[in-house]
N, C-alpha and C positions, 0 to 999 in steps of 0.2 A: 192543168198539171204544171205548166211552165211557171205560172205565177206562184204556186206553192213551193216550187224548187227555189225560185229566186228569193222568196220570203225566208226560207230556211237558211239560205246562204247569207242573206243580210243579217239575220239574227246571230249567226255564228261570227260574222265580222264585227258586229257591234259588241258582242260578248268578249272577243279578243281585245278590242280597243279599250274597253272599260275594265278589263282584267276580272271579269265576273267569276271565272273558274278559281282564281286565287281567293276571292272572298268567300265562296262557298266551301272551299277546303279548310279555311281557317275557322269557320264557324262550327265545323263538325269536331274540332279538337278541344271541346270544352271539357273541363274536369268533371269527373263523376261526383255526385253528392256524397258527402262523407257518411260513413256508417256510425250510428249513434249507439252507445251502450249506457244503460242506467246503472249507476253505482249507488248502492244502499249503505247507509251507516248502520253498523251493528254494535253490540256491546263489546265485541273483541276487535273490531277494526272496520273493514269494508268488505263488501261482496258484490258480485254481479253474476248474471247468467249470460254467457256469450256462446252463441250457437248451440244452445242446449246443454252446456256444461257450466256448473256452478264453480266460480273462482273466488277464493278468499284472499284478502290482502290484510296485512297487519298494520301498515302505515299508508298515509296519503302519498308518500313518495313512491311506494310500490305501485300504486294505482297509476300515477303519472308516467312512470317508466313503462309499465305494461301497455298503456294506451298509446304511447309513442311507438313502441315496437310493433303493435298490432295495427297501427294507423287508423285509429278510431277516435271519435269525439265522445267525451264523457259528459253525462248529465247526472249531477249528484242530488240525492234525495235523503232527507233525514239528517242534515248537518246541524 
């Protein structure tokens, strides 16, 4: 029992010296993967289905502004 206690204490001391708690904290703050939306080219402009709702756009600029506001990555099909 005494050896196990000493081993735990040694692990904690080594972890403090090497700053392992700071390394594990920084690795958990990774950015989430971006959400992707498929944009289709239509005869009248562009459209997509975002969270079950169909959205129509008349120009490419509208698509780009919308994607920036919603913080999504776009993938274009049919250009």
